[in-house]
C-alpha positions in Angstrom: 25.1 -56.1 -6.9 24.3 -58.7 -4.3 21.5 -61.0 -5.3 19.0 -62.1 -2.6 17.1 -65.4 -2.6 14.6 -66.4 0.0 12.0 -69.0 0.5 8.4 -68.1 1.2 6.0 -70.9 2.1 2.9 -71.5 4.3 2.5 -74.2 6.9 -0.6 -76.4 7.1 -1.3 -76.4 3.4 -2.4 -72.8 2.8 -1.4 -71.4 -0.5 1.1 -68.6 -0.5 0.4 -65.2 -2.1 3.7 -65.3 -3.9 5.3 -68.0 -6.0 8.8 -67.7 -4.5 10.4 -71.0 -3.4 13.7 -72.4 -2.1 14.9 -74.7 0.7 12.8 -74.2 3.8 13.4 -75.5 7.3 9.9 -76.4 8.5 11.1 -77.5 11.9 12.7 -74.2 12.8 9.8 -72.0 11.7 7.1 -74.2 13.2 8.3 -73.0 16.6 8.0 -69.4 15.5 4.8 -69.0 13.6 1.2 -70.0 14.2 0.0 -72.8 11.9 -1.2 -70.5 9.1 1.6 -68.0 9.0 4.3 -67.2 6.4 7.7 -68.7 7.0 11.0 -68.0 5.2 14.7 -68.6 4.9 17.1 -65.9 3.7 20.4 -66.2 1.9 22.6 -63.5 0.3 25.5 -63.5 -2.2 28.4 -61.2 -1.8 28.8 -57.9 -3.7 31.9 -57.3 -5.9 34.3 -54.7 -4.5 33.9 -52.3 -7.4 30.1 -52.1 -7.3 27.8 -49.7 -5.5 26.7 -50.8 -2.0 23.5 -52.9 -2.2 20.7 -51.3 -0.2 18.1 -54.1 -0.8 16.7 -55.8 2.3 14.5 -58.9 2.8 12.5 -58.7 6.0 10.0 -61.4 7.0 9.9 -62.5 3.4 9.3 -59.0 2.1 12.0 -57.8 -0.4 12.5 -54.1 -0.7 14.9 -52.1 -2.9 16.1 -50.2 0.1 15.4 -50.0 3.8 13.5 -46.7 3.7 9.8 -47.1 4.5 7.1 -44.5 4.6 5.9 -44.4 8.2 2.2 -44.5 8.9 0.7 -41.0 8.9 -0.2 -38.3 6.4 2.4 -39.5 3.8 0.4 -42.7 3.4 -3.1 -41.3 3.6 -4.5 -42.1 0.1 -3.8 -43.7 -3.2 -2.3 -40.6 -4.8 0.4 -40.0 -2.2 1.2 -43.7 -1.8 1.6 -44.0 -5.6 3.9 -41.0 -5.5 6.0 -42.8 -2.8 6.4 -45.9 -4.9 7.2 -43.8 -8.0 9.9 -41.9 -6.1 11.6 -45.2 -5.0 10.7 -45.7 -1.4 11.4 -49.3 -0.2 7.9 -49.7 1.2 4.8 -47.8 2.3 2.9 -48.2 5.5 -0.5 -46.6 5.0 -2.2 -44.4 7.5 -3.9 -46.4 10.3 -7.4 -47.7 9.5 -10.2 -49.1 11.6 -13.7 -50.5 11.0 -15.6 -47.4 11.8 -14.1 -44.2 10.4 -17.2 -42.1 11.2 -16.0 -41.8 14.8 -12.6 -40.3 13.7 -13.0 -36.5 13.6 -9.9 -34.4 13.1 -9.5 -30.7 13.9 -7.5 -27.9 12.3 -4.9 -26.7 13.1 -3.5 -30.0 14.3 0.3 -29.5 14.0 2.8 -27.3 15.8 6.5 -26.9 15.3 9.5 -26.4 17.6 12.1 -24.1 16.1 15.6 -23.0 17.1 15.3 -19.9 14.9 13.0 -18.4 12.2 14.2 -20.3 9.1 12.4 -23.4 7.8 15.6 -25.4 8.5 15.5 -24.4 12.1 12.6 -26.8 12.8 13.7 -29.6 15.2 10.5 -30.8 16.6 7.0 -31.5 15.3 3.8 -32.1 17.3 0.5 -33.5 16.0 -2.9 -34.1 17.5 -4.1 -35.9 14.3 -6.1 -39.1 14.6 -6.1 -42.2 12.4 -7.6 -42.2 8.9 -11.0 -40.5 8.8 -11.7 -41.9 5.3 -14.2 -44.8 5.0 -12.6 -48.2 5.4 -14.0 -49.4 2.1 -12.4 -46.5 0.3 -9.0 -47.2 1.8 -9.4 -51.0 0.9 -10.2 -50.2 -2.7 -7.1 -48.0 -2.9 -4.9 -50.7 -1.3 -6.1 -53.2 -3.9 -5.5 -50.8 -6.7 -2.0 -50.1 -5.5 -1.1 -53.8 -5.3 -2.5 -54.3 -8.8 -0.4 -51.5 -10.2 2.7 -52.2 -8.1 2.7 -56.0 -7.4 6.4 -56.1 -6.6 6.4 -53.2 -4.1 5.7 -53.6 -0.4 2.5 -52.1 0.9 1.8 -52.5 4.6 -1.6 -51.8 6.2 -1.6 -50.1 9.6 -4.6 -51.2 11.6 -6.2 -50.4 14.9 -9.5 -51.5 16.5 -11.5 -51.3 19.7 -11.2 -54.0 22.3 -13.2 -56.6 20.4 -12.0 -60.0 19.1 -14.6 -60.1 16.4 -13.8 -56.6 15.4 -10.1 -57.3 15.0 -10.8 -60.5 13.1 -13.1 -58.7 10.7 -10.7 -55.9 10.1 -7.8 -58.3 9.4 -9.9 -60.4 7.0 -11.0 -57.4 5.0 -7.6 -55.7 4.9 -5.8 -59.0 3.9 -8.3 -59.5 1.0 -6.8 -56.4 -0.7 -3.4 -58.2 -1.1 -1.3 -56.1 1.3 2.0 -57.6 2.1 2.0 -57.2 5.9 0.2 -55.6 8.9 1.5 -53.1 11.3 -0.6 -53.0 14.5 -0.9 -49.5 16.0 -0.5 -50.2 19.7 1.0 -46.8 20.2 -1.1 -43.7 19.1 -0.7 -41.5 22.2 -3.8 -39.2 21.7 -7.4 -39.4 21.0 -7.6 -43.2 20.4 -6.6 -44.4 23.9 -9.8 -42.8 25.2 -11.6 -45.6 23.3 -9.2 -48.3 24.6 -7.2 -48.2 21.4 -3.6 -47.4 20.4 -1.4 -46.7 23.4 -4.0 -47.9 25.8 -3.2 -51.4 24.6 0.5 -50.9 24.1 0.9 -49.7 27.7 -1.0 -52.7 29.2 1.0 -55.9 28.7 -1.9 -58.1 29.8 -4.3 -56.5 27.4 -1.6 -56.5 24.7 -1.0 -60.2 25.1 -4.7 -60.9 24.7 -5.1 -58.7 21.6 -1.9 -60.0 20.0 -3.3 -63.5 20.5 -6.4 -62.6 18.5 -4.5 -60.9 15.8 -1.9 -63.6 15.3 -4.4 -66.4 15.3 -6.2 -64.7 12.4 -3.5 -63.0 10.3 -1.8 -64.9 7.4 0.8 -62.2 6.5 3.7 -60.9 8.7 2.6 -58.8 11.7 4.7 -55.9 13.1 3.7 -54.5 16.5 4.3 -50.7 16.7 5.5 -49.7 20.2 4.7 -46.6 22.3 7.7 -44.8 23.9 5.4 -43.6 26.6 6.2 -46.4 28.9 8.8 -47.2 31.6 10.4 -50.2 29.9 9.7 -50.6 26.2 11.2 -54.0 26.1 8.2 -55.4 28.1 5.5 -54.9 25.4 8.0 -55.7 22.7 8.7 -59.1 24.3 5.0 -59.8 24.8 4.3 -59.0 21.2 7.0 -61.3 19.9 6.0 -64.1 22.3 2.4 -63.8 21.1 3.4 -64.4 17.5 4.3 -61.1 15.9 7.1 -61.3 13.4 8.4 -57.8 13.9 8.6 -54.7 16.2 8.3 -51.1 15.0 9.6 -48.4 17.3 9.0 -45.7 18.2 5.7 -43.9 17.8 5.5 -40.3 18.8 6.2 -39.1 22.3 3.4 -37.5 24.4 4.0 -33.8 24.6 2.8 -30.3 25.0 4.5 -28.2 22.3 4.3 -24.9 24.2 2.3 -21.9 25.3 2.0 -18.7 23.2 3.2 -16.0 25.6 1.2 -13.4 23.8 -2.2 -15.1 23.9 -1.4 -17.4 26.8 -3.0 -20.3 24.9 -1.3 -23.7 24.1 -0.2 -24.8 20.7 -1.6 -26.1 18.4 -4.5 -23.9 19.3 -8.1 -25.0 18.4 -10.7 -22.4 19.4 -8.5 -21.4 22.2 -7.8 -24.9 23.5 -5.5 -27.8 22.8 -4.7 -31.3 24.0 -1.4 -33.2 24.5 -0.2 -34.8 21.3 2.6 -36.8 19.7 6.1 -35.3 19.3 8.4 -36.3 16.4 11.2 -35.2 14.1 14.9 -34.6 14.7 14.6 -33.8 18.4 13.3 -37.2 19.3 16.1 -39.2 17.6 18.3 -39.7 20.6 15.3 -41.1 22.6 14.3 -43.3 19.7 17.8 -44.6 19.3 17.9 -45.6 23.0 14.5 -47.4 22.7 15.6 -49.2 19.6 18.9 -50.2 21.2 17.1 -51.7 24.2 14.6 -53.6 22.0 17.4 -54.9 19.8 19.5 -56.2 22.7 16.4 -57.9 24.1 15.6 -59.5 20.7 19.3 -60.6 20.3 19.3 -62.2 23.8 15.9 -63.8 23.7 14.7 -64.3 20.1 18.0 -64.8 18.2 16.8 -68.2 16.8 13.6 -66.7 15.4 13.2 -64.6 12.3 12.1 -61.4 14.1 12.6 -58.0 12.6 12.9 -54.5 13.9 11.8 -51.3 12.1 13.4 -48.2 13.5 11.5 -44.9 13.7 12.2 -41.5 15.1 13.7 -38.3 13.7 15.3 -39.7 10.6 16.2 -36.9 8.2 19.4 -38.2 6.6 20.9 -41.4 5.4 23.4 -41.0 8.1 20.6 -40.9 10.7 19.3 -44.2 9.2 22.8 -45.8 9.5 22.6 -45.2 13.2 19.4 -47.1 13.5 20.7 -49.9 11.4 23.9 -50.1 13.4 21.6 -50.6 16.4 19.8 -53.6 14.8 17.1 -52.1 12.6 16.2 -54.0 9.5 14.2 -51.1 8.0 14.0 -47.4 8.9 10.7 -45.5 8.7 10.3 -41.8 7.8 7.1 -39.8 8.3 7.7 -36.3 9.5 10.8 -36.1 7.3 8.5 -36.6 4.3 6.2 -33.9 5.4 9.2 -31.5 5.6 11.2 -32.6 2.6 8.8 -34.3 0.2 8.7 -37.8 -1.3 11.8 -37.2 -3.5 13.9 -37.1 -0.4 14.3 -40.9 -0.6 17.0 -40.4 -3.3 19.0 -38.3 -0.9 18.5 -40.8 1.9 19.8 -43.7 -0.3 22.8 -41.7 -1.6 23.8 -40.7 1.9 23.4 -44.3 3.3 25.5 -45.6 0.4 28.2 -43.0 1.1 28.4 -44.2 4.7 28.7 -47.8 3.5 31.5 -46.9 1.1 33.4 -45.1 3.9 33.5 -48.4 5.8 33.6 -50.8 2.8 30.2 -52.3 3.6 28.6 -54.1 0.7 25.2 -54.9 2.1 23.0 -53.7 5.0 23.6 -57.0 6.8 27.3 -56.2 6.8 26.8 -53.6 9.6 23.3 -54.2 11.0 23.5 -54.4 14.8 27.3 -53.8 14.8 27.2 -51.1 17.4 25.1 -53.1 20.0 28.3 -54.7 21.3 29.5 -51.4 22.6 26.6 -50.8 25.0 27.1 -51.9 28.6 26.3 -50.9 32.2 27.7 -47.9 34.0 29.3 -50.3 36.5 31.1 -52.0 33.6 32.2 -48.6 32.2 33.9 -47.9 35.6 35.6 -51.2 35.6 36.8 -50.8 32.0 38.2 -47.3 32.6 40.0 -48.4 35.8 41.7 -51.2 33.9 42.6 -48.9 31.0 44.1 -46.3 33.4 46.2 -49.1 35.1 47.4 -50.3 31.7 48.5 -46.8 30.7 50.3 -46.3 34.0 52.1 -49.6 33.4 53.1 -48.5 30.0 54.5 -45.2 31.3 56.6 -47.0 33.9 58.9 -48.2 31.2 60.7 -51.5 30.8 60.5 -54.1 33.5 63.8 -55.9 32.6 67.0 -55.3 30.6 65.9 -58.0 28.2 63.0 -55.8 27.1 65.3 -53.2 25.4 65.0 -53.1 21.6 67.2 -51.4 19.1 64.3 -49.8 17.1 62.5 -48.3 20.0 65.6 -47.4 22.1 64.9 -43.6 22.3 61.2 -44.0 23.2 62.0 -46.7 25.7 64.6 -44.4 27.4 62.0 -41.6 27.5 59.4 -43.9 29.1 61.6 -44.2 32.2 62.4 -40.4 32.6 60.5 -38.8 35.4 60.7 -35.1 34.4 
């Protein structure tokens, strides 16, 4: 197995939560992080040819046994389910989003609807929810975060947070959440329903000027890595991603759910999910969104490669991951980690074992030893349509040239004489 070593230190004299140490290049990270943020340097040793592929990843100083992370939502809603996720072997857990005042969060039932291609359970390809962030008191969630970190000190717990447009509110929330010992923060700039009405969630992620201001507040206060979670409900997702990284965030998570109307019941003429005869547009997820998610992740990854290659920025891919092979696609497009939420709701927490086995199977097929061996490999094959036309024209001309046969008598060879003769026959 490959062994991973990395340095974790703080700048400006603040003590680090962990005791890990190694060589650290202060000059390079000082340009990346605010004065009180975590910095790191990563190194990896090679894996022997006869061993199983190594799934471990180290992202922004956070070491995980595998890249599979529970996405923020119902699978991370309380201590019991998050403990189950750790016990089953998930690489990390992102808890359901919390805010200072949970009393304003009122969920309805039913709040889910499914899109099927048939009648069987396996025929579900799309999932819509109109669920809000956590409706549990913040203090309750904080106690459970602390308990989880006490019981699983080596596992990665990430708090998802969201707050109204208030600098003091964000500062208080960050301070209280960090006191529990969580390893990182994921900022929910992307919830598409309910919360934007209160200038939260996607209302921030869709407004780059507002996003820059709020990111400034967050990154001036936070002392752990910060991931900004992007909304796909925007024309160019690279714009808010760029703003978030320039404003000090260490990572981008993409995508959150896609705004949707699941459908109309043609018997009742009411929309789904139906609450007392009414509904509201909600977030769409699961397998059907994967192609959209891949495109968004690809665009973000290319932007990060072009503009932030010298910084230790990370990318967490989200959207329709059901198999380890799905996850491989996100990693090939540059994702450091892959989040799963709806997939857990469909298959359960034990599904992580299947995901890991399938990802390792993919890696064996290509003789990859570590995740870094292939992360971002497929980005090089994306280009513009104009370039595709040019490439195809050149390829056609090359094939025509090859079919025209030999240009000179000196080009004849003994081994290829028959084929060379055929290449110059017209019928």
